[in-house]
DSSP file (Angstrom, degrees, kcal/mol; ACC not computed):
  #  RESIDUE AA STRUCTURE BP1 BP2  ACC     N-H-->O    O-->H-N    N-H-->O    O-->H-N    TCO  KAPPA ALPHA  PHI   PSI    X-CA   Y-CA   Z-CA
    1    1 A X              0   0    0      0, 0.0     2,-0.4     0, 0.0     0, 0.0   0.000 360.0 360.0 360.0 137.7   15.0    8.6   10.5
    2    2 A X        +     0   0    0      1,-0.1     3,-0.1    91,-0.1     2,-0.0  -0.653 360.0 173.8 -81.7 136.5   13.0   11.3   12.3
    3    3 A X     >  +     0   0    0     -2,-0.4     4,-2.7     1,-0.1     5,-0.3  -0.521  10.2 165.9-135.5  66.1   10.9   13.5   10.1
    4    4 A X  H  > S+     0   0    0      1,-0.2     4,-2.5     2,-0.2     5,-0.2   0.832  71.5  49.2 -60.1 -38.2    9.0   15.4   12.8
    5    5 A X  H  > S+     0   0    0      2,-0.2     4,-2.5     1,-0.2    -1,-0.2   0.933 114.6  44.5 -69.6 -42.7    7.6   18.3   10.6
    6    6 A X  H  > S+     0   0    0     31,-0.5     4,-2.7     2,-0.2     5,-0.2   0.937 115.4  48.2 -64.6 -45.2    6.3   16.0    7.9
    7    7 A X  H  X S+     0   0    0     -4,-2.7     4,-2.3     1,-0.2    -2,-0.2   0.920 113.0  47.9 -60.7 -43.9    4.8   13.6   10.5
    8    8 A X  H  X S+     0   0    0     -4,-2.5     4,-2.6    -5,-0.3    -1,-0.2   0.915 111.2  50.7 -63.7 -43.2    3.2   16.5   12.3
    9    9 A X  H  X S+     0   0    0     -4,-2.5     4,-2.4     1,-0.2    -2,-0.2   0.931 110.9  48.4 -60.2 -46.3    1.8   17.9    9.1
   10   10 A X  H  X S+     0   0    0     -4,-2.7     4,-2.3     1,-0.2    11,-0.4   0.888 111.6  50.4 -62.8 -39.0    0.3   14.5    8.1
   11   11 A X  H  X S+     0   0    0     -4,-2.3     4,-2.1     2,-0.2    -2,-0.2   0.922 110.8  48.3 -64.4 -44.2   -1.2   14.1   11.6
   12   12 A X  H  X S+     0   0    0     -4,-2.6     4,-1.9     2,-0.2    -2,-0.2   0.895 111.7  49.6 -64.7 -40.1   -2.8   17.6   11.5
   13   13 A X  H  X S+     0   0    0     -4,-2.4     4,-2.3     1,-0.2     5,-0.3   0.931 109.3  52.6 -62.6 -44.9   -4.2   17.0    8.0
   14   14 A X  H  X>S+     0   0    0     -4,-2.3     4,-1.6     1,-0.2     5,-0.8   0.890 107.7  51.4 -58.9 -40.8   -5.6   13.7    9.2
   15   15 A X  H  <5S+     0   0    0     -4,-2.1    -1,-0.2     1,-0.2    -2,-0.2   0.922 111.3  47.6 -61.8 -44.2   -7.4   15.4   12.1
   16   16 A X  H  <5S+     0   0    0     -4,-1.9    -2,-0.2     1,-0.2    -1,-0.2   0.859 118.5  38.4 -68.8 -36.2   -8.9   18.0    9.7
   17   17 A X  H  <5S-     0   0    0     -4,-2.3    -1,-0.2     2,-0.3    -2,-0.2   0.608 102.5-127.9 -92.7 -10.8  -10.2   15.5    7.1
   18   18 A X  T  <5S+     0   0    0     -4,-1.6     2,-0.3    -5,-0.3    -3,-0.2   0.680  80.7  74.5  75.3  16.8  -11.2   12.8    9.7
   19   19 A X  S   <S-     0   0    0     -5,-0.8    -2,-0.3    -6,-0.2     2,-0.3  -0.931  98.4 -73.4-147.7 167.1   -9.2   10.1    7.9
   20   20 A X        -     0   0    0     -2,-0.3    -9,-0.1    -3,-0.1   -10,-0.0  -0.518  55.5-118.6 -66.7 130.8   -5.6    9.1    7.5
   21   21 A X        -     0   0    0    -11,-0.4     2,-2.2    -2,-0.3     3,-0.2  -0.348  27.8-103.5 -67.3 149.8   -3.9   11.6    5.2
   22   22 A X     >  +     0   0    0      1,-0.2     4,-2.6     2,-0.1     5,-0.2  -0.498  49.2 175.1 -75.0  78.4   -2.5   10.2    1.9
   23   23 A X  H  > S+     0   0    0     -2,-2.2     4,-3.1     1,-0.2    -1,-0.2   0.879  72.0  49.8 -56.4 -45.6    1.1   10.3    3.3
   24   24 A X  H  > S+     0   0    0      1,-0.2     4,-2.8     2,-0.2    -1,-0.2   0.928 112.7  46.7 -64.3 -43.9    2.7    8.7    0.3
   25   25 A X  H  > S+     0   0    0      2,-0.2     4,-2.4     1,-0.2    -1,-0.2   0.906 114.4  48.2 -63.3 -41.0    1.0   11.0   -2.2
   26   26 A X  H  X S+     0   0    0     -4,-2.6     4,-2.3     2,-0.2    -2,-0.2   0.916 111.4  50.7 -64.0 -43.3    1.9   14.0   -0.1
   27   27 A X  H  X S+     0   0    0     -4,-3.1     4,-2.1    -5,-0.2    10,-0.2   0.940 112.1  46.4 -58.3 -49.7    5.5   12.8    0.2
   28   28 A X  H  X S+     0   0    0     -4,-2.8     4,-2.5     1,-0.2    -2,-0.2   0.904 111.4  51.0 -63.4 -42.3    5.8   12.3   -3.6
   29   29 A X  H  X S+     0   0    0     -4,-2.4     4,-1.8     1,-0.2    -1,-0.2   0.898 108.6  51.9 -64.4 -39.4    4.2   15.7   -4.4
   30   30 A X  H  <>S+     0   0    0     -4,-2.3     5,-2.9     2,-0.2    -1,-0.2   0.926 110.2  48.9 -60.9 -43.2    6.6   17.5   -2.0
   31   31 A X  H ><5S+     0   0    0     -4,-2.1     3,-1.6     1,-0.2    -2,-0.2   0.914 109.4  52.2 -61.7 -42.7    9.5   15.8   -3.7
   32   32 A X  H 3<5S+     0   0    0     -4,-2.5    -1,-0.2     1,-0.3    -2,-0.2   0.837 108.2  52.3 -61.4 -32.7    8.2   16.8   -7.2
   33   33 A X  T 3<5S-     0   0    0     -4,-1.8    -1,-0.3    -5,-0.2    -2,-0.2   0.365 124.8-102.7 -86.8   5.0    8.0   20.4   -5.9
   34   34 A X  T < 5S+     0   0    0     -3,-1.6     2,-0.3     1,-0.3    -3,-0.2   0.590  79.2 129.9  87.9  10.7   11.6   20.4   -4.8
   35   35 A X      < -     0   0    0     -5,-2.9     2,-0.7    -6,-0.2    -1,-0.3  -0.708  53.5-138.1 -96.4 151.0   10.9   19.9   -1.0
   36   36 A X    >   -     0   0    0     -2,-0.3     3,-1.8     3,-0.2     8,-0.0  -0.902   9.2-162.2-106.7 103.6   12.7   17.3    1.1
   37   37 A X  G >  S+     0   0    0     -2,-0.7     3,-0.7     1,-0.3   -31,-0.5   0.772  89.6  59.7 -58.5 -25.8   10.0   15.8    3.5
   38   38 A X  G 3  S+     0   0    0      1,-0.2    -1,-0.3   -33,-0.1   -34,-0.2   0.763 117.6  29.8 -70.8 -24.0   12.8   14.5    5.7
   39   39 A X  G <  S+     0   0    0     -3,-1.8    -1,-0.2   -36,-0.1    -2,-0.2  -0.205  80.8 164.5-131.8  43.0   14.1   18.0    6.3
   40   40 A X    <   -     0   0    0     -3,-0.7   -35,-0.2    -5,-0.1     2,-0.2  -0.393  25.7-145.9 -64.2 133.4   11.1   20.3    6.1
   41   41 A X     >  -     0   0    0     -2,-0.1     4,-2.4     1,-0.1     5,-0.2  -0.487  29.6-104.3 -86.5 169.4   11.7   23.7    7.4
   42   42 A X  H  > S+     0   0    0      1,-0.2     4,-2.3     2,-0.2     5,-0.2   0.926 123.8  48.8 -59.3 -45.1    8.9   25.6    9.1
   43   43 A X  H  > S+     0   0    0      1,-0.2     4,-2.5     2,-0.2    -1,-0.2   0.881 110.0  51.6 -65.0 -38.4    8.5   27.8    6.1
   44   44 A X  H  > S+     0   0    0      2,-0.2     4,-2.4     1,-0.2    -1,-0.2   0.922 110.6  48.3 -62.7 -44.0    8.4   24.8    3.7
   45   45 A X  H  X S+     0   0    0     -4,-2.4     4,-1.7     2,-0.2    -2,-0.2   0.894 112.2  48.9 -65.0 -39.9    5.7   23.1    5.8
   46   46 A X  H  X S+     0   0    0     -4,-2.3     4,-1.1     2,-0.2    -1,-0.2   0.917 112.1  48.3 -65.9 -42.9    3.6   26.3    5.9
   47   47 A X  H  X S+     0   0    0     -4,-2.5     4,-2.7     1,-0.2     5,-0.4   0.895 108.4  54.9 -63.8 -39.4    4.0   26.7    2.1
   48   48 A X  H  X>S+     0   0    0     -4,-2.4     5,-2.8     1,-0.2     4,-1.8   0.869 101.6  59.1 -61.8 -36.9    3.0   23.0    1.6
   49   49 A X  H  <5S+     0   0    0     -4,-1.7     5,-0.4     1,-0.2    -1,-0.2   0.873 116.7  32.2 -58.9 -37.7   -0.2   23.6    3.5
   50   50 A X  H  <5S+     0   0    0     -4,-1.1    -2,-0.2    -3,-0.4    -1,-0.2   0.814 131.8  27.9 -90.9 -32.9   -1.3   26.2    1.1
   51   51 A X  H  <5S+     0   0    0     -4,-2.7     4,-0.2    -5,-0.2    -3,-0.2   0.774 129.3  23.4-105.0 -30.0    0.2   25.1   -2.2
   52   52 A X  T  X5S+     0   0    0     -4,-1.8     4,-2.0    -5,-0.4     3,-0.3   0.840 109.9  60.6-107.5 -46.9    0.5   21.3   -2.1
   53   53 A X  H  ><S+     0   0    0     -5,-2.8     4,-2.6     1,-0.2     5,-0.3   0.895 100.6  54.0 -56.9 -48.3   -1.9   19.8    0.4
   54   54 A X  H  > S+     0   0    0     -5,-0.4     4,-2.3    -6,-0.3    -1,-0.2   0.906 111.1  46.3 -56.8 -41.9   -5.2   21.1   -1.2
   55   55 A X  H  > S+     0   0    0     -3,-0.3     4,-2.1     2,-0.2    -1,-0.2   0.906 112.1  49.7 -66.5 -42.6   -4.3   19.5   -4.5
   56   56 A X  H  X S+     0   0    0     -4,-2.0     4,-1.0     1,-0.2    -2,-0.2   0.918 112.7  47.8 -62.9 -43.1   -3.3   16.2   -3.1
   57   57 A X  H ><>S+     0   0    0     -4,-2.6     5,-2.7     1,-0.2     3,-0.6   0.906 109.4  52.4 -66.4 -40.9   -6.5   16.0   -1.0
   58   58 A X  H ><5S+     0   0    0     -4,-2.3     3,-1.7    -5,-0.3    -1,-0.2   0.898 104.9  56.6 -60.4 -39.4   -8.7   16.9   -4.0
   59   59 A X  H 3<5S+     0   0    0     -4,-2.1    -1,-0.2     1,-0.3    -2,-0.2   0.781 108.9  47.2 -61.8 -26.6   -7.0   14.1   -6.0
   60   60 A X  T <<5S-     0   0    0     -4,-1.0    -1,-0.3    -3,-0.6    -2,-0.2   0.291 123.2-104.5 -99.5   8.6   -8.1   11.7   -3.3
   61   61 A X  T < 5S+     0   0    0     -3,-1.7     2,-0.4     1,-0.3    -3,-0.2   0.664  78.2 127.9  82.6  17.3  -11.6   13.0   -3.2
   62   62 A X      < -     0   0    0     -5,-2.7    -1,-0.3    -6,-0.1     2,-0.2  -0.844  52.8-130.1-108.5 144.6  -11.4   15.0    0.1
   63   63 A X        -     0   0    0     -2,-0.4     2,-0.4   -46,-0.1    -9,-0.0  -0.564  15.1-164.5 -90.0 157.5  -12.4   18.6    0.5
   64   64 A X        -     0   0    0     -2,-0.2     2,-0.1   -10,-0.0    -6,-0.0  -0.893  10.1-161.0-145.5 105.8  -10.1   21.2    2.1
   65   65 A X     >  -     0   0    0     -2,-0.4     4,-2.1     1,-0.1     5,-0.1  -0.322  33.9-109.2 -86.6 169.1  -11.7   24.4    3.2
   66   66 A X  H  > S+     0   0    0      1,-0.2     4,-2.5     2,-0.2     5,-0.2   0.857 121.9  56.5 -62.6 -35.2  -10.0   27.7    4.0
   67   67 A X  H  > S+     0   0    0      2,-0.2     4,-2.4     1,-0.2    -1,-0.2   0.909 105.6  50.1 -63.3 -42.4  -10.8   27.1    7.6
   68   68 A X  H  > S+     0   0    0      2,-0.2     4,-2.5     1,-0.2     5,-0.3   0.924 109.9  51.4 -60.5 -44.2   -8.9   23.7    7.5
   69   69 A X  H  X S+     0   0    0     -4,-2.1     4,-2.7     1,-0.2    -2,-0.2   0.936 110.5  47.7 -59.2 -47.4   -6.0   25.5    5.9
   70   70 A X  H  X S+     0   0    0     -4,-2.5     4,-2.3     1,-0.2    -1,-0.2   0.902 111.6  50.5 -61.9 -41.3   -5.9   28.1    8.7
   71   71 A X  H  X S+     0   0    0     -4,-2.4     4,-2.1     2,-0.2    -1,-0.2   0.917 113.8  43.8 -64.5 -43.4   -6.2   25.5   11.4
   72   72 A X  H  X S+     0   0    0     -4,-2.5     4,-2.9     2,-0.2     5,-0.3   0.889 110.8  55.2 -70.6 -37.9   -3.3   23.5   10.0
   73   73 A X  H  X S+     0   0    0     -4,-2.7     4,-2.5    -5,-0.3    -2,-0.2   0.923 109.1  48.0 -58.8 -43.7   -1.2   26.6    9.4
   74   74 A X  H  X S+     0   0    0     -4,-2.3     4,-1.8     2,-0.2    -2,-0.2   0.938 113.9  46.3 -61.6 -46.6   -1.6   27.5   13.1
   75   75 A X  H  X S+     0   0    0     -4,-2.1     4,-1.0     1,-0.2    -2,-0.2   0.898 114.8  46.4 -64.9 -40.7   -0.7   24.1   14.3
   76   76 A X  H  < S+     0   0    0     -4,-2.9     3,-0.3     1,-0.2    -1,-0.2   0.889 110.5  53.1 -69.4 -38.9    2.3   23.8   11.9
   77   77 A X  H  < S+     0   0    0     -4,-2.5    -1,-0.2    -5,-0.3    -2,-0.2   0.851 113.1  44.0 -64.4 -33.9    3.6   27.2   12.8
   78   78 A X  H  < S+     0   0    0     -4,-1.8    -1,-0.2    -5,-0.2    -2,-0.2   0.647  87.5 115.2 -84.7 -15.4    3.5   26.4   16.6
   79   79 A X     <  -     0   0    0     -4,-1.0     2,-0.6    -3,-0.3     3,-0.0  -0.320  48.8-161.7 -64.6 131.6    5.1   23.0   16.2
   80   80 A X    >   -     0   0    0      1,-0.1     3,-1.8     3,-0.1    -1,-0.1  -0.929   2.8-163.8-112.7 104.9    8.5   22.6   17.8
   81   81 A X  T 3  S+     0   0    0     -2,-0.6     4,-0.1     1,-0.3   -77,-0.1   0.633  84.4  69.1 -67.4 -11.4   10.2   19.5   16.3
   82   82 A X  T 3  S+     0   0    0      2,-0.1     2,-0.6    -3,-0.0    -1,-0.3   0.682  85.8  79.3 -78.4 -15.4   12.7   19.4   19.2
   83   83 A X  S <  S-     0   0    0     -3,-1.8     2,-0.1     1,-0.0    -3,-0.1  -0.832  88.4-125.6 -93.8 121.2    9.9   18.3   21.5
   84   84 A X        -     0   0    0     -2,-0.6     2,-0.1     1,-0.1    -2,-0.1  -0.402  20.7-128.3 -69.8 138.8    9.1   14.6   21.2
   85   85 A X     >  -     0   0    0     -2,-0.1     4,-2.3    -4,-0.1     5,-0.2  -0.360  26.6-105.2 -77.9 163.9    5.5   13.7   20.4
   86   86 A X  H  > S+     0   0    0      1,-0.2     4,-2.5     2,-0.2     5,-0.2   0.876 123.7  54.3 -56.5 -37.3    3.6   11.2   22.5
   87   87 A X  H  > S+     0   0    0      2,-0.2     4,-1.9     1,-0.2    -1,-0.2   0.891 107.9  49.1 -64.9 -38.5    3.9    8.7   19.6
   88   88 A X  H  >>S+     0   0    0      2,-0.2     5,-1.8     1,-0.2     4,-0.9   0.896 110.6  50.6 -67.8 -39.7    7.7    9.2   19.6
   89   89 A X  H ><5S+     0   0    0     -4,-2.3     3,-0.8     1,-0.2    -2,-0.2   0.941 111.8  47.8 -60.2 -46.7    7.9    8.7   23.4
   90   90 A X  H 3<5S+     0   0    0     -4,-2.5    -1,-0.2     1,-0.2    -2,-0.2   0.839 112.2  48.5 -65.9 -34.2    5.9    5.5   23.1
   91   91 A X  H 3<5S-     0   0    0     -4,-1.9    -1,-0.2    -5,-0.2    -2,-0.2   0.573 113.0-116.2 -85.1  -7.9    8.0    4.1   20.2
   92   92 A X  T <<5       0   0    0     -4,-0.9    -3,-0.2    -3,-0.8    -2,-0.1   0.628 360.0 360.0  85.5  13.5   11.3    4.9   22.0
   93   93 A X      <       0   0    0     -5,-1.8    -4,-0.2    -6,-0.2    -5,-0.1   0.511 360.0 360.0 -61.9 360.0   12.5    7.4   19.5
Protein backbone atom coordinates (compact mmCIF):
# COMPACT_ATOMS: atom_id res chain seq x y z
CA UNK A 1 0.00 0.00 0.00
CA UNK A 2 1.24 3.48 -0.82
CA UNK A 3 1.44 5.94 2.02
CA UNK A 4 3.11 8.85 0.27
CA UNK A 5 2.46 11.54 2.88
CA UNK A 6 3.71 9.43 5.78
CA UNK A 7 6.75 8.28 3.80
CA UNK A 8 7.54 11.84 2.75
CA UNK A 9 7.15 13.10 6.31
CA UNK A 10 9.50 10.39 7.63
CA UNK A 11 12.06 11.22 4.91
CA UNK A 12 11.96 14.93 5.71
CA UNK A 13 12.36 14.25 9.43
CA UNK A 14 15.32 11.97 8.70
CA UNK A 15 16.99 14.70 6.67
CA UNK A 16 16.58 17.23 9.50
CA UNK A 17 17.90 14.94 12.26
CA UNK A 18 20.64 13.35 10.15
CA UNK A 19 19.50 9.83 11.01
CA UNK A 20 16.68 7.54 10.07
CA UNK A 21 13.51 8.74 11.75
CA UNK A 22 11.83 6.35 14.21
CA UNK A 23 9.11 5.40 11.72
CA UNK A 24 7.45 2.75 13.85
CA UNK A 25 7.23 5.01 16.90
CA UNK A 26 5.89 7.84 14.75
CA UNK A 27 3.37 5.48 13.17
CA UNK A 28 2.15 4.25 16.56
CA UNK A 29 1.88 7.75 18.02
CA UNK A 30 -0.16 8.92 15.04
CA UNK A 31 -2.52 5.98 15.53
CA UNK A 32 -2.81 6.81 19.25
CA UNK A 33 -3.71 10.39 18.32
CA UNK A 34 -6.46 9.23 15.97
CA UNK A 35 -4.61 9.74 12.68
CA UNK A 36 -4.36 7.10 9.96
CA UNK A 37 -0.77 7.15 8.64
CA UNK A 38 -1.90 5.28 5.52
CA UNK A 39 -4.30 8.08 4.63
CA UNK A 40 -2.76 11.25 6.00
CA UNK A 41 -4.22 14.43 4.65
CA UNK A 42 -2.05 17.47 4.13
CA UNK A 43 -3.53 19.09 7.24
CA UNK A 44 -2.97 15.93 9.31
CA UNK A 45 0.67 15.77 8.24
CA UNK A 46 1.19 19.44 9.06
CA UNK A 47 -0.43 19.02 12.48
CA UNK A 48 1.72 15.95 13.16
CA UNK A 49 4.86 17.99 12.46
CA UNK A 50 3.99 20.39 15.23
CA UNK A 51 2.21 18.18 17.74
CA UNK A 52 3.51 14.62 17.39
CA UNK A 53 6.97 14.64 15.84
CA UNK A 54 8.76 16.71 18.53
CA UNK A 55 7.63 14.37 21.31
CA UNK A 56 8.54 11.20 19.43
CA UNK A 57 11.99 12.57 18.65
CA UNK A 58 12.59 13.67 22.25
CA UNK A 59 11.70 10.15 23.41
CA UNK A 60 14.45 8.82 21.14
CA UNK A 61 17.01 11.37 22.33
CA UNK A 62 16.98 13.67 19.30
CA UNK A 63 16.48 17.39 19.39
CA UNK A 64 13.99 19.21 17.20
CA UNK A 65 14.30 22.95 16.85
CA UNK A 66 11.74 25.48 15.70
CA UNK A 67 13.82 25.85 12.53
CA UNK A 68 13.52 22.09 11.88
CA UNK A 69 9.78 22.32 12.36
CA UNK A 70 9.47 25.19 9.88
CA UNK A 71 11.61 23.40 7.27
CA UNK A 72 9.58 20.20 7.49
CA UNK A 73 6.31 22.13 7.48
CA UNK A 74 7.35 23.83 4.22
CA UNK A 75 8.36 20.53 2.62
CA UNK A 76 5.19 18.76 3.74
CA UNK A 77 2.98 21.63 2.61
CA UNK A 78 4.52 21.56 -0.88
CA UNK A 79 4.46 17.77 -1.25
CA UNK A 80 2.19 16.43 -3.99
CA UNK A 81 1.51 12.74 -3.32
CA UNK A 82 0.28 12.20 -6.86
CA UNK A 83 3.84 12.72 -8.13
CA UNK A 84 5.92 9.58 -7.65
CA UNK A 85 9.16 9.97 -5.74
CA UNK A 86 12.47 8.69 -7.15
CA UNK A 87 12.30 5.80 -4.67
CA UNK A 88 8.82 4.87 -5.95
CA UNK A 89 10.04 4.99 -9.55
CA UNK A 90 12.98 2.74 -8.71
CA UNK A 91 10.85 0.22 -6.84
CA UNK A 92 8.27 0.02 -9.62
CA UNK A 93 5.36 1.45 -7.58
